[in-house]
Structure formats: C-alpha cells, structure tokens
PyMOL Python script that loads the backbone (N, CA, C, O; Angstrom):
from pymol import cmd

cmd.read_pdbstr("""\
ATOM      1  N   UNK A   1      58.344-133.668 -47.138  1.00  0.00           N
ATOM      2  CA  UNK A   1      59.523-132.872 -46.807  1.00  0.00           C
ATOM      3  C   UNK A   1      59.060-131.613 -46.070  1.00  0.00           C
ATOM      4  O   UNK A   1      58.113-130.949 -46.491  1.00  0.00           O
ATOM      5  N   UNK A   2      59.736-131.297 -44.971  1.00  0.00           N
ATOM      6  CA  UNK A   2      59.364-130.140 -44.171  1.00  0.00           C
ATOM      7  C   UNK A   2      59.717-128.840 -44.894  1.00  0.00           C
ATOM      8  O   UNK A   2      60.474-128.829 -45.865  1.00  0.00           O
ATOM      9  N   UNK A   3      59.149-127.758 -44.393  1.00  0.00           N
ATOM     10  CA  UNK A   3      59.444-126.446 -44.974  1.00  0.00           C
ATOM     11  C   UNK A   3      60.928-126.106 -44.874  1.00  0.00           C
ATOM     12  O   UNK A   3      61.506-125.542 -45.803  1.00  0.00           O
ATOM     13  N   UNK A   4      61.537-126.449 -43.747  1.00  0.00           N
ATOM     14  CA  UNK A   4      62.972-126.171 -43.574  1.00  0.00           C
ATOM     15  C   UNK A   4      63.801-126.939 -44.589  1.00  0.00           C
ATOM     16  O   UNK A   4      64.744-126.403 -45.171  1.00  0.00           O
ATOM     17  N   UNK A   5      63.443-128.189 -44.796  1.00  0.00           N
ATOM     18  CA  UNK A   5      64.172-128.996 -45.775  1.00  0.00           C
ATOM     19  C   UNK A   5      64.004-128.430 -47.179  1.00  0.00           C
ATOM     20  O   UNK A   5      64.971-128.325 -47.933  1.00  0.00           O
ATOM     21  N   UNK A   6      62.790-128.071 -47.521  1.00  0.00           N
ATOM     22  CA  UNK A   6      62.529-127.502 -48.853  1.00  0.00           C
ATOM     23  C   UNK A   6      63.319-126.209 -49.047  1.00  0.00           C
ATOM     24  O   UNK A   6      63.910-125.984 -50.103  1.00  0.00           O
ATOM     25  N   UNK A   7      63.321-125.372 -48.026  1.00  0.00           N
ATOM     26  CA  UNK A   7      64.050-124.109 -48.118  1.00  0.00           C
ATOM     27  C   UNK A   7      65.559-124.363 -48.252  1.00  0.00           C
ATOM     28  O   UNK A   7      66.233-123.736 -49.070  1.00  0.00           O
ATOM     29  N   UNK A   8      66.071-125.284 -47.445  1.00  0.00           N
ATOM     30  CA  UNK A   8      67.501-125.612 -47.529  1.00  0.00           C
ATOM     31  C   UNK A   8      67.832-126.173 -48.905  1.00  0.00           C
ATOM     32  O   UNK A   8      68.860-125.829 -49.487  1.00  0.00           O
ATOM     33  N   UNK A   9      66.975-127.026 -49.420  1.00  0.00           N
ATOM     34  CA  UNK A   9      67.195-127.619 -50.748  1.00  0.00           C
ATOM     35  C   UNK A   9      67.250-126.529 -51.821  1.00  0.00           C
ATOM     36  O   UNK A   9      68.127-126.550 -52.684  1.00  0.00           O
ATOM     37  N   UNK A  10      66.324-125.587 -51.769  1.00  0.00           N
ATOM     38  CA  UNK A  10      66.291-124.489 -52.737  1.00  0.00           C
ATOM     39  C   UNK A  10      67.574-123.661 -52.670  1.00  0.00           C
ATOM     40  O   UNK A  10      68.145-123.305 -53.701  1.00  0.00           O
ATOM     41  N   UNK A  11      68.020-123.361 -51.459  1.00  0.00           N
ATOM     42  CA  UNK A  11      69.238-122.566 -51.304  1.00  0.00           C
ATOM     43  C   UNK A  11      70.466-123.332 -51.783  1.00  0.00           C
ATOM     44  O   UNK A  11      71.362-122.745 -52.390  1.00  0.00           O
ATOM     45  N   UNK A  12      70.516-124.635 -51.516  1.00  0.00           N
ATOM     46  CA  UNK A  12      71.643-125.454 -51.984  1.00  0.00           C
ATOM     47  C   UNK A  12      71.688-125.497 -53.507  1.00  0.00           C
ATOM     48  O   UNK A  12      72.757-125.361 -54.102  1.00  0.00           O
ATOM     49  N   UNK A  13      70.541-125.685 -54.132  1.00  0.00           N
ATOM     50  CA  UNK A  13      70.484-125.731 -55.595  1.00  0.00           C
ATOM     51  C   UNK A  13      70.888-124.383 -56.191  1.00  0.00           C
ATOM     52  O   UNK A  13      71.610-124.332 -57.186  1.00  0.00           O
ATOM     53  N   UNK A  14      70.424-123.299 -55.585  1.00  0.00           N
ATOM     54  CA  UNK A  14      70.772-121.966 -56.084  1.00  0.00           C
ATOM     55  C   UNK A  14      72.277-121.711 -55.942  1.00  0.00           C
ATOM     56  O   UNK A  14      72.908-121.191 -56.862  1.00  0.00           O
ATOM     57  N   UNK A  15      72.844-122.074 -54.803  1.00  0.00           N
ATOM     58  CA  UNK A  15      74.281-121.872 -54.592  1.00  0.00           C
ATOM     59  C   UNK A  15      75.096-122.732 -55.552  1.00  0.00           C
ATOM     60  O   UNK A  15      76.103-122.279 -56.096  1.00  0.00           O
ATOM     61  N   UNK A  16      74.659-123.969 -55.757  1.00  0.00           N
ATOM     62  CA  UNK A  16      75.347-124.836 -56.719  1.00  0.00           C
ATOM     63  C   UNK A  16      75.326-124.232 -58.116  1.00  0.00           C
ATOM     64  O   UNK A  16      76.327-124.266 -58.831  1.00  0.00           O
ATOM     65  N   UNK A  17      74.192-123.685 -58.495  1.00  0.00           N
ATOM     66  CA  UNK A  17      74.085-123.044 -59.801  1.00  0.00           C
ATOM     67  C   UNK A  17      75.044-121.874 -59.945  1.00  0.00           C
ATOM     68  O   UNK A  17      75.657-121.692 -60.997  1.00  0.00           O
ATOM     69  N   UNK A  18      75.173-121.090 -58.896  1.00  0.00           N
ATOM     70  CA  UNK A  18      76.093-119.952 -58.940  1.00  0.00           C
ATOM     71  C   UNK A  18      77.547-120.410 -59.005  1.00  0.00           C
ATOM     72  O   UNK A  18      78.363-119.810 -59.705  1.00  0.00           O
ATOM     73  N   UNK A  19      77.866-121.471 -58.276  1.00  0.00           N
ATOM     74  CA  UNK A  19      79.229-122.016 -58.335  1.00  0.00           C
ATOM     75  C   UNK A  19      79.523-122.529 -59.746  1.00  0.00           C
ATOM     76  O   UNK A  19      80.599-122.280 -60.290  1.00  0.00           O
ATOM     77  N   UNK A  20      78.572-123.240 -60.327  1.00  0.00           N
ATOM     78  CA  UNK A  20      78.746-123.761 -61.693  1.00  0.00           C
ATOM     79  C   UNK A  20      78.946-122.628 -62.691  1.00  0.00           C
ATOM     80  O   UNK A  20      79.787-122.732 -63.583  1.00  0.00           O
ATOM     81  N   UNK A  21      78.186-121.551 -62.551  1.00  0.00           N
ATOM     82  CA  UNK A  21      78.330-120.397 -63.451  1.00  0.00           C
ATOM     83  C   UNK A  21      79.715-119.769 -63.304  1.00  0.00           C
ATOM     84  O   UNK A  21      80.337-119.380 -64.293  1.00  0.00           O
ATOM     85  N   UNK A  22      80.183-119.675 -62.084  1.00  0.00           N
ATOM     86  CA  UNK A  22      81.511-119.088 -61.853  1.00  0.00           C
ATOM     87  C   UNK A  22      82.607-119.996 -62.411  1.00  0.00           C
ATOM     88  O   UNK A  22      83.602-119.505 -62.945  1.00  0.00           O
ATOM     89  N   UNK A  23      82.441-121.283 -62.296  1.00  0.00           N
ATOM     90  CA  UNK A  23      83.417-122.210 -62.872  1.00  0.00           C
ATOM     91  C   UNK A  23      83.426-122.127 -64.398  1.00  0.00           C
ATOM     92  O   UNK A  23      84.485-122.196 -65.022  1.00  0.00           O
ATOM     93  N   UNK A  24      82.249-121.980 -64.991  1.00  0.00           N
ATOM     94  CA  UNK A  24      82.137-121.943 -66.446  1.00  0.00           C
ATOM     95  C   UNK A  24      82.645-120.626 -67.034  1.00  0.00           C
ATOM     96  O   UNK A  24      83.273-120.612 -68.093  1.00  0.00           O
ATOM     97  N   UNK A  25      82.372-119.537 -66.348  1.00  0.00           N
ATOM     98  CA  UNK A  25      82.778-118.219 -66.836  1.00  0.00           C
ATOM     99  C   UNK A  25      83.265-117.382 -65.656  1.00  0.00           C
ATOM    100  O   UNK A  25      82.497-116.599 -65.098  1.00  0.00           O
ATOM    101  N   UNK A  26      84.526-117.537 -65.272  1.00  0.00           N
ATOM    102  CA  UNK A  26      85.049-116.845 -64.094  1.00  0.00           C
ATOM    103  C   UNK A  26      84.938-115.324 -64.196  1.00  0.00           C
ATOM    104  O   UNK A  26      85.313-114.720 -65.201  1.00  0.00           O
ATOM    105  N   UNK A  27      84.414-114.726 -63.127  1.00  0.00           N
ATOM    106  CA  UNK A  27      84.304-113.271 -63.065  1.00  0.00           C
ATOM    107  C   UNK A  27      84.899-112.718 -61.769  1.00  0.00           C
ATOM    108  O   UNK A  27      85.170-111.522 -61.669  1.00  0.00           O
ATOM    109  N   UNK A  28      85.098-113.577 -60.792  1.00  0.00           N
ATOM    110  CA  UNK A  28      85.500-113.118 -59.460  1.00  0.00           C
ATOM    111  C   UNK A  28      86.946-113.422 -59.102  1.00  0.00           C
ATOM    112  O   UNK A  28      87.378-113.100 -57.995  1.00  0.00           O
ATOM    113  N   UNK A  29      87.696-114.023 -59.991  1.00  0.00           N
ATOM    114  CA  UNK A  29      89.086-114.378 -59.762  1.00  0.00           C
ATOM    115  C   UNK A  29      89.262-115.258 -58.523  1.00  0.00           C
ATOM    116  O   UNK A  29      90.160-115.043 -57.709  1.00  0.00           O
ATOM    117  N   UNK A  30      88.386-116.247 -58.403  1.00  0.00           N
ATOM    118  CA  UNK A  30      88.479-117.215 -57.317  1.00  0.00           C
ATOM    119  C   UNK A  30      89.247-118.432 -57.793  1.00  0.00           C
ATOM    120  O   UNK A  30      89.259-118.739 -58.985  1.00  0.00           O
ATOM    121  N   UNK A  31      89.882-119.121 -56.869  1.00  0.00           N
ATOM    122  CA  UNK A  31      90.665-120.303 -57.233  1.00  0.00           C
ATOM    123  C   UNK A  31      89.740-121.447 -57.639  1.00  0.00           C
ATOM    124  O   UNK A  31      88.796-121.756 -56.913  1.00  0.00           O
ATOM    125  N   UNK A  32      89.991-122.076 -58.775  1.00  0.00           N
ATOM    126  CA  UNK A  32      89.150-123.186 -59.237  1.00  0.00           C
ATOM    127  C   UNK A  32      89.085-124.340 -58.245  1.00  0.00           C
ATOM    128  O   UNK A  32      88.048-124.994 -58.135  1.00  0.00           O
ATOM    129  N   UNK A  33      90.175-124.603 -57.518  1.00  0.00           N
ATOM    130  CA  UNK A  33      90.137-125.694 -56.542  1.00  0.00           C
ATOM    131  C   UNK A  33      89.196-125.368 -55.386  1.00  0.00           C
ATOM    132  O   UNK A  33      88.551-126.265 -54.846  1.00  0.00           O
ATOM    133  N   UNK A  34      89.111-124.101 -55.001  1.00  0.00           N
ATOM    134  CA  UNK A  34      88.175-123.709 -53.952  1.00  0.00           C
ATOM    135  C   UNK A  34      86.733-123.818 -54.442  1.00  0.00           C
ATOM    136  O   UNK A  34      85.849-124.268 -53.712  1.00  0.00           O
ATOM    137  N   UNK A  35      86.509-123.402 -55.681  1.00  0.00           N
ATOM    138  CA  UNK A  35      85.160-123.530 -56.244  1.00  0.00           C
ATOM    139  C   UNK A  35      84.769-125.005 -56.373  1.00  0.00           C
ATOM    140  O   UNK A  35      83.623-125.375 -56.119  1.00  0.00           O
ATOM    141  N   UNK A  36      85.724-125.836 -56.766  1.00  0.00           N
ATOM    142  CA  UNK A  36      85.459-127.270 -56.859  1.00  0.00           C
ATOM    143  C   UNK A  36      85.123-127.869 -55.500  1.00  0.00           C
ATOM    144  O   UNK A  36      84.244-128.725 -55.396  1.00  0.00           O
ATOM    145  N   UNK A  37      85.817-127.421 -54.463  1.00  0.00           N
ATOM    146  CA  UNK A  37      85.522-127.887 -53.106  1.00  0.00           C
ATOM    147  C   UNK A  37      84.126-127.440 -52.677  1.00  0.00           C
ATOM    148  O   UNK A  37      83.400-128.194 -52.030  1.00  0.00           O
ATOM    149  N   UNK A  38      83.755-126.219 -53.037  1.00  0.00           N
ATOM    150  CA  UNK A  38      82.404-125.728 -52.729  1.00  0.00           C
ATOM    151  C   UNK A  38      81.360-126.576 -53.441  1.00  0.00           C
ATOM    152  O   UNK A  38      80.361-126.981 -52.846  1.00  0.00           O
ATOM    153  N   UNK A  39      81.603-126.838 -54.713  1.00  0.00           N
ATOM    154  CA  UNK A  39      80.658-127.650 -55.481  1.00  0.00           C
ATOM    155  C   UNK A  39      80.498-129.031 -54.850  1.00  0.00           C
ATOM    156  O   UNK A  39      79.375-129.491 -54.644  1.00  0.00           O
ATOM    157  N   UNK A  40      81.606-129.692 -54.543  1.00  0.00           N
ATOM    158  CA  UNK A  40      81.556-131.039 -53.973  1.00  0.00           C
ATOM    159  C   UNK A  40      80.840-131.042 -52.618  1.00  0.00           C
ATOM    160  O   UNK A  40      80.039-131.933 -52.339  1.00  0.00           O
ATOM    161  N   UNK A  41      81.127-130.059 -51.794  1.00  0.00           N
ATOM    162  CA  UNK A  41      80.501-129.992 -50.468  1.00  0.00           C
ATOM    163  C   UNK A  41      79.011-129.724 -50.579  1.00  0.00           C
ATOM    164  O   UNK A  41      78.212-130.372 -49.903  1.00  0.00           O
ATOM    165  N   UNK A  42      78.628-128.776 -51.424  1.00  0.00           N
ATOM    166  CA  UNK A  42      77.206-128.474 -51.606  1.00  0.00           C
ATOM    167  C   UNK A  42      76.464-129.682 -52.180  1.00  0.00           C
ATOM    168  O   UNK A  42      75.340-129.966 -51.768  1.00  0.00           O
ATOM    169  N   UNK A  43      77.073-130.384 -53.110  1.00  0.00           N
ATOM    170  CA  UNK A  43      76.460-131.588 -53.661  1.00  0.00           C
ATOM    171  C   UNK A  43      76.287-132.645 -52.569  1.00  0.00           C
ATOM    172  O   UNK A  43      75.263-133.326 -52.517  1.00  0.00           O
ATOM    173  N   UNK A  44      77.286-132.779 -51.701  1.00  0.00           N
ATOM    174  CA  UNK A  44      77.180-133.717 -50.584  1.00  0.00           C
ATOM    175  C   UNK A  44      76.054-133.346 -49.637  1.00  0.00           C
ATOM    176  O   UNK A  44      75.328-134.217 -49.156  1.00  0.00           O
ATOM    177  N   UNK A  45      75.906-132.061 -49.368  1.00  0.00           N
ATOM    178  CA  UNK A  45      74.797-131.612 -48.522  1.00  0.00           C
ATOM    179  C   UNK A  45      73.464-131.967 -49.166  1.00  0.00           C
ATOM    180  O   UNK A  45      72.543-132.430 -48.493  1.00  0.00           O
ATOM    181  N   UNK A  46      73.368-131.750 -50.461  1.00  0.00           N
ATOM    182  CA  UNK A  46      72.118-132.028 -51.175  1.00  0.00           C
ATOM    183  C   UNK A  46      71.792-133.520 -51.158  1.00  0.00           C
ATOM    184  O   UNK A  46      70.639-133.901 -50.953  1.00  0.00           O
ATOM    185  N   UNK A  47      72.786-134.351 -51.370  1.00  0.00           N
ATOM    186  CA  UNK A  47      72.586-135.805 -51.329  1.00  0.00           C
ATOM    187  C   UNK A  47      72.123-136.231 -49.936  1.00  0.00           C
ATOM    188  O   UNK A  47      71.195-137.027 -49.800  1.00  0.00           O
ATOM    189  N   UNK A  48      72.770-135.702 -48.916  1.00  0.00           N
ATOM    190  CA  UNK A  48      72.385-136.040 -47.542  1.00  0.00           C
ATOM    191  C   UNK A  48      70.959-135.594 -47.250  1.00  0.00           C
ATOM    192  O   UNK A  48      70.198-136.317 -46.608  1.00  0.00           O
ATOM    193  N   UNK A  49      70.603-134.423 -47.714  1.00  0.00           N
ATOM    194  CA  UNK A  49      69.265-133.885 -47.490  1.00  0.00           C
ATOM    195  C   UNK A  49      68.213-134.701 -48.228  1.00  0.00           C
ATOM    196  O   UNK A  49      67.172-135.030 -47.660  1.00  0.00           O
ATOM    197  N   UNK A  50      68.474-135.025 -49.474  1.00  0.00           N
ATOM    198  CA  UNK A  50      67.521-135.800 -50.270  1.00  0.00           C
ATOM    199  C   UNK A  50      67.429-137.253 -49.823  1.00  0.00           C
ATOM    200  O   UNK A  50      66.369-137.870 -49.925  1.00  0.00           O
ATOM    201  N   UNK A  51      68.530-137.798 -49.331  1.00  0.00           N
ATOM    202  CA  UNK A  51      68.558-139.199 -48.955  1.00  0.00           C
ATOM    203  C   UNK A  51      68.188-139.459 -47.512  1.00  0.00           C
ATOM    204  O   UNK A  51      68.220-140.605 -47.065  1.00  0.00           O
ATOM    205  N   UNK A  52      67.840-138.425 -46.775  1.00  0.00           N
ATOM    206  CA  UNK A  52      67.475-138.581 -45.375  1.00  0.00           C
ATOM    207  C   UNK A  52      68.632-139.109 -44.537  1.00  0.00           C
ATOM    208  O   UNK A  52      68.411-139.761 -43.516  1.00  0.00           O
ATOM    209  N   UNK A  53      69.861-138.833 -44.958  1.00  0.00           N
ATOM    210  CA  UNK A  53      71.047-139.307 -44.242  1.00  0.00           C
ATOM    211  C   UNK A  53      71.765-138.148 -43.560  1.00  0.00           C
ATOM    212  O   UNK A  53      72.983-138.012 -43.670  1.00  0.00           O
ATOM    213  N   UNK A  54      71.018-137.331 -42.868  1.00  0.00           N
ATOM    214  CA  UNK A  54      71.617-136.158 -42.229  1.00  0.00           C
ATOM    215  C   UNK A  54      72.398-136.551 -40.985  1.00  0.00           C
ATOM    216  O   UNK A  54      71.903-137.305 -40.148  1.00  0.00           O
ATOM    217  N   UNK A  55      73.605-136.044 -40.865  1.00  0.00           N
ATOM    218  CA  UNK A  55      74.342-136.271 -39.620  1.00  0.00           C
ATOM    219  C   UNK A  55      73.702-135.451 -38.502  1.00  0.00           C
ATOM    220  O   UNK A  55      72.959-134.509 -38.777  1.00  0.00           O
ATOM    221  N   UNK A  56      73.979-135.794 -37.259  1.00  0.00           N
ATOM    222  CA  UNK A  56      73.451-134.970 -36.156  1.00  0.00           C
ATOM    223  C   UNK A  56      73.904-133.517 -36.312  1.00  0.00           C
ATOM    224  O   UNK A  56      74.978-133.246 -36.848  1.00  0.00           O
ATOM    225  N   UNK A  57      73.083-132.602 -35.844  1.00  0.00           N
ATOM    226  CA  UNK A  57      73.385-131.176 -36.017  1.00  0.00           C
ATOM    227  C   UNK A  57      74.760-130.798 -35.486  1.00  0.00           C
ATOM    228  O   UNK A  57      75.455-129.982 -36.092  1.00  0.00           O
ATOM    229  N   UNK A  58      75.154-131.373 -34.377  1.00  0.00           N
ATOM    230  CA  UNK A  58      76.449-131.006 -33.792  1.00  0.00           C
ATOM    231  C   UNK A  58      77.624-131.446 -34.665  1.00  0.00           C
ATOM    232  O   UNK A  58      78.742-130.965 -34.483  1.00  0.00           O
ATOM    233  N   UNK A  59      77.381-132.352 -35.605  1.00  0.00           N
ATOM    234  CA  UNK A  59      78.433-132.828 -36.501  1.00  0.00           C
ATOM    235  C   UNK A  59      78.442-132.127 -37.856  1.00  0.00           C
ATOM    236  O   UNK A  59      79.282-132.423 -38.706  1.00  0.00           O
ATOM    237  N   UNK A  60      77.522-131.213 -38.053  1.00  0.00           N
ATOM    238  CA  UNK A  60      77.487-130.461 -39.313  1.00  0.00           C
ATOM    239  C   UNK A  60      78.360-129.221 -39.158  1.00  0.00           C
ATOM    240  O   UNK A  60      77.982-128.261 -38.488  1.00  0.00           O
ATOM    241  N   UNK A  61      79.514-129.255 -39.777  1.00  0.00           N
ATOM    242  CA  UNK A  61      80.497-128.188 -39.615  1.00  0.00           C
ATOM    243  C   UNK A  61      80.209-126.957 -40.446  1.00  0.00           C
ATOM    244  O   UNK A  61      79.171-126.837 -41.097  1.00  0.00           O
ATOM    245  N   UNK A  62      81.159-126.053 -40.401  1.00  0.00           N
ATOM    246  CA  UNK A  62      81.082-124.800 -41.159  1.00  0.00           C
ATOM    247  C   UNK A  62      82.244-124.739 -42.135  1.00  0.00           C
ATOM    248  O   UNK A  62      82.926-123.719 -42.232  1.00  0.00           O
ATOM    249  N   UNK A  63      82.467-125.800 -42.839  1.00  0.00           N
ATOM    250  CA  UNK A  63      83.601-125.907 -43.752  1.00  0.00           C
ATOM    251  C   UNK A  63      83.620-124.777 -44.773  1.00  0.00           C
ATOM    252  O   UNK A  63      84.635-124.104 -44.951  1.00  0.00           O
ATOM    253  N   UNK A  64      82.506-124.579 -45.430  1.00  0.00           N
ATOM    254  CA  UNK A  64      82.457-123.553 -46.478  1.00  0.00           C
ATOM    255  C   UNK A  64      82.484-122.150 -45.891  1.00  0.00           C
ATOM    256  O   UNK A  64      83.049-121.233 -46.487  1.00  0.00           O
ATOM    257  N   UNK A  65      81.885-121.985 -44.744  1.00  0.00           N
ATOM    258  CA  UNK A  65      81.906-120.679 -44.096  1.00  0.00           C
ATOM    259  C   UNK A  65      83.318-120.218 -43.811  1.00  0.00           C
ATOM    260  O   UNK A  65      83.652-119.050 -44.009  1.00  0.00           O
ATOM    261  N   UNK A  66      84.139-121.131 -43.348  1.00  0.00           N
ATOM    262  CA  UNK A  66      85.543-120.782 -43.076  1.00  0.00           C
ATOM    263  C   UNK A  66      86.280-120.436 -44.367  1.00  0.00           C
ATOM    264  O   UNK A  66      87.047-119.475 -44.418  1.00  0.00           O
ATOM    265  N   UNK A  67      86.040-121.222 -45.394  1.00  0.00           N
ATOM    266  CA  UNK A  67      86.689-120.966 -46.683  1.00  0.00           C
ATOM    267  C   UNK A  67      86.306-119.593 -47.212  1.00  0.00           C
ATOM    268  O   UNK A  67      87.172-118.813 -47.608  1.00  0.00           O
ATOM    269  N   UNK A  68      85.019-119.298 -47.219  1.00  0.00           N
ATOM    270  CA  UNK A  68      84.524-118.025 -47.752  1.00  0.00           C
ATOM    271  C   UNK A  68      85.049-116.855 -46.924  1.00  0.00           C
ATOM    272  O   UNK A  68      85.524-115.865 -47.480  1.00  0.00           O
ATOM    273  N   UNK A  69      84.966-116.964 -45.611  1.00  0.00           N
ATOM    274  CA  UNK A  69      85.400-115.852 -44.761  1.00  0.00           C
ATOM    275  C   UNK A  69      86.909-115.643 -44.795  1.00  0.00           C
ATOM    276  O   UNK A  69      87.383-114.509 -44.731  1.00  0.00           O
ATOM    277  N   UNK A  70      87.651-116.721 -44.895  1.00  0.00           N
ATOM    278  CA  UNK A  70      89.113-116.601 -44.848  1.00  0.00           C
ATOM    279  C   UNK A  70      89.745-116.218 -46.181  1.00  0.00           C
ATOM    280  O   UNK A  70      90.808-115.599 -46.200  1.00  0.00           O
ATOM    281  N   UNK A  71      89.103-116.579 -47.307  1.00  0.00           N
ATOM    282  CA  UNK A  71      89.792-116.465 -48.590  1.00  0.00           C
ATOM    283  C   UNK A  71      89.129-115.566 -49.624  1.00  0.00           C
ATOM    284  O   UNK A  71      89.785-115.146 -50.577  1.00  0.00           O
ATOM    285  N   UNK A  72      87.870-115.265 -49.463  1.00  0.00           N
ATOM    286  CA  UNK A  72      87.154-114.554 -50.522  1.00  0.00           C
ATOM    287  C   UNK A  72      86.863-113.114 -50.121  1.00  0.00           C
ATOM    288  O   UNK A  72      86.833-112.788 -48.935  1.00  0.00           O
ATOM    289  N   UNK A  73      86.647-112.246 -51.119  1.00  0.00           N
ATOM    290  CA  UNK A  73      86.253-110.866 -50.808  1.00  0.00           C
ATOM    291  C   UNK A  73      84.964-110.843 -49.988  1.00  0.00           C
ATOM    292  O   UNK A  73      84.075-111.672 -50.178  1.00  0.00           O
ATOM    293  N   UNK A  74      84.883-109.898 -49.092  1.00  0.00           N
ATOM    294  CA  UNK A  74      83.774-109.817 -48.142  1.00  0.00           C
ATOM    295  C   UNK A  74      82.412-109.654 -48.808  1.00  0.00           C
ATOM    296  O   UNK A  74      81.439-110.258 -48.359  1.00  0.00           O
ATOM    297  N   UNK A  75      82.322-108.867 -49.847  1.00  0.00           N
ATOM    298  CA  UNK A  75      81.028-108.503 -50.429  1.00  0.00           C
ATOM    299  C   UNK A  75      80.663-109.328 -51.670  1.00  0.00           C
ATOM    300  O   UNK A  75      79.891-108.860 -52.507  1.00  0.00           O
ATOM    301  N   UNK A  76      81.185-110.505 -51.800  1.00  0.00           N
ATOM    302  CA  UNK A  76      80.966-111.344 -52.972  1.00  0.00           C
ATOM    303  C   UNK A  76      79.596-112.036 -52.875  1.00  0.00           C
ATOM    304  O   UNK A  76      79.373-112.799 -51.935  1.00  0.00           O
ATOM    305  N   UNK A  77      78.672-111.793 -53.820  1.00  0.00           N
ATOM    306  CA  UNK A  77      77.354-112.423 -53.766  1.00  0.00           C
ATOM    307  C   UNK A  77      77.415-113.956 -53.755  1.00  0.00           C
ATOM    308  O   UNK A  77      76.595-114.599 -53.101  1.00  0.00           O
ATOM    309  N   UNK A  78      78.363-114.534 -54.463  1.00  0.00           N
ATOM    310  CA  UNK A  78      78.511-115.983 -54.460  1.00  0.00           C
ATOM    311  C   UNK A  78      78.799-116.492 -53.047  1.00  0.00           C
ATOM    312  O   UNK A  78      78.247-117.508 -52.626  1.00  0.00           O
ATOM    313  N   UNK A  79      79.649-115.796 -52.328  1.00  0.00           N
ATOM    314  CA  UNK A  79      79.957-116.178 -50.957  1.00  0.00           C
ATOM    315  C   UNK A  79      78.733-116.123 -50.066  1.00  0.00           C
ATOM    316  O   UNK A  79      78.527-117.004 -49.231  1.00  0.00           O
ATOM    317  N   UNK A  80      77.922-115.096 -50.240  1.00  0.00           N
ATOM    318  CA  UNK A  80      76.694-114.965 -49.461  1.00  0.00           C
ATOM    319  C   UNK A  80      75.741-116.117 -49.752  1.00  0.00           C
ATOM    320  O   UNK A  80      75.138-116.669 -48.832  1.00  0.00           O
ATOM    321  N   UNK A  81      75.601-116.482 -51.018  1.00  0.00           N
ATOM    322  CA  UNK A  81      74.712-117.590 -51.390  1.00  0.00           C
ATOM    323  C   UNK A  81      75.191-118.902 -50.772  1.00  0.00           C
ATOM    324  O   UNK A  81      74.384-119.699 -50.293  1.00  0.00           O
ATOM    325  N   UNK A  82      76.487-119.118 -50.786  1.00  0.00           N
ATOM    326  CA  UNK A  82      77.050-120.346 -50.217  1.00  0.00           C
ATOM    327  C   UNK A  82      76.840-120.373 -48.703  1.00  0.00           C
ATOM    328  O   UNK A  82      76.472-121.407 -48.146  1.00  0.00           O
ATOM    329  N   UNK A  83      77.070-119.252 -48.046  1.00  0.00           N
ATOM    330  CA  UNK A  83      76.894-119.190 -46.600  1.00  0.00           C
ATOM    331  C   UNK A  83      75.435-119.434 -46.201  1.00  0.00           C
ATOM    332  O   UNK A  83      75.169-120.150 -45.235  1.00  0.00           O
ATOM    333  N   UNK A  84      74.499-118.849 -46.932  1.00  0.00           N
ATOM    334  CA  UNK A  84      73.083-119.070 -46.648  1.00  0.00           C
ATOM    335  C   UNK A  84      72.696-120.529 -46.821  1.00  0.00           C
ATOM    336  O   UNK A  84      71.949-121.081 -46.013  1.00  0.00           O
ATOM    337  N   UNK A  85      73.207-121.150 -47.876  1.00  0.00           N
ATOM    338  CA  UNK A  85      72.890-122.552 -48.137  1.00  0.00           C
ATOM    339  C   UNK A  85      73.450-123.454 -47.042  1.00  0.00           C
ATOM    340  O   UNK A  85      72.768-124.362 -46.567  1.00  0.00           O
ATOM    341  N   UNK A  86      74.693-123.199 -46.648  1.00  0.00           N
ATOM    342  CA  UNK A  86      75.290-124.019 -45.607  1.00  0.00           C
ATOM    343  C   UNK A  86      74.574-123.831 -44.269  1.00  0.00           C
ATOM    344  O   UNK A  86      74.359-124.799 -43.538  1.00  0.00           O
ATOM    345  N   UNK A  87      74.212-122.619 -43.955  1.00  0.00           N
ATOM    346  CA  UNK A  87      73.489-122.332 -42.705  1.00  0.00           C
ATOM    347  C   UNK A  87      72.131-123.034 -42.700  1.00  0.00           C
ATOM    348  O   UNK A  87      71.718-123.603 -41.689  1.00  0.00           O
ATOM    349  N   UNK A  88      71.454-122.987 -43.828  1.00  0.00           N
ATOM    350  CA  UNK A  88      70.146-123.667 -43.912  1.00  0.00           C
ATOM    351  C   UNK A  88      70.301-125.179 -43.738  1.00  0.00           C
ATOM    352  O   UNK A  88      69.476-125.818 -43.086  1.00  0.00           O
ATOM    353  N   UNK A  89      71.354-125.749 -44.319  1.00  0.00           N
ATOM    354  CA  UNK A  89      71.597-127.169 -44.159  1.00  0.00           C
ATOM    355  C   UNK A  89      71.885-127.517 -42.689  1.00  0.00           C
ATOM    356  O   UNK A  89      71.390-128.519 -42.174  1.00  0.00           O
ATOM    357  N   UNK A  90      72.672-126.698 -42.041  1.00  0.00           N
ATOM    358  CA  UNK A  90      72.989-126.958 -40.636  1.00  0.00           C
ATOM    359  C   UNK A  90      71.753-126.888 -39.750  1.00  0.00           C
ATOM    360  O   UNK A  90      71.681-127.579 -38.733  1.00  0.00           O
ATOM    361  N   UNK A  91      70.787-126.065 -40.122  1.00  0.00           N
ATOM    362  CA  UNK A  91      69.613-125.850 -39.272  1.00  0.00           C
ATOM    363  C   UNK A  91      68.416-126.732 -39.604  1.00  0.00           C
ATOM    364  O   UNK A  91      67.350-126.573 -39.009  1.00  0.00           O
ATOM    365  N   UNK A  92      68.575-127.650 -40.537  1.00  0.00           N
ATOM    366  CA  UNK A  92      67.452-128.540 -40.873  1.00  0.00           C
ATOM    367  C   UNK A  92      67.222-129.487 -39.725  1.00  0.00           C
ATOM    368  O   UNK A  92      66.324-130.328 -39.788  1.00  0.00           O
TER     369      UNK A  92
END
""", "prot")
cmd.dss("prot")
cmd.show_as("cartoon", "prot")
cmd.util.cbc("prot")
cmd.orient("prot")
C-alpha cells in the first residue's frame, strides 16, 4: 500500500471514529441522518480503498464536503476531520 493510501486510510478511520463518538454521545447538535450519511460514505470510501476498487479520480465527488459546508458550523472539528478524510480519498 502506498503512503498516500495509508495516510488516506488513517484519516478515514479517524473520521469514522469521530462520527461514531458523536452518534453515541451527541455534543454538536447535528442531525443523526446527516451523521449516518457521513458514516456510510466514509465506510464506502474505506471499502473502496481497501478493496482496490477505486473509481477514477474525476468520479470521486465531494459529497461530504458539500454537506459539511452547507449544514454544519464552520469551526466544528468533526467537520474538519471529515473534510480531510474525503480530500485524502479523492487524491489517492
């Protein structure tokens, strides 16, 4: 596994952990359906990364980035973790 893949994997796992913590003990007043969508998308990214089934870069969207930017507070650490993970996945 390349360094980029390893780094993306680490960021995805960290973001998933933060989403799980927020779902288990809400502190940010985020909608559970949005957190569930984040969890499902991040898990899908991880499966694609681990399974070597990556779509072409031009087909890797910014689904979570739009959700975070449009709906969540600007300075939310969870949002930053999700954005970093998605960006790393797009750049693998």
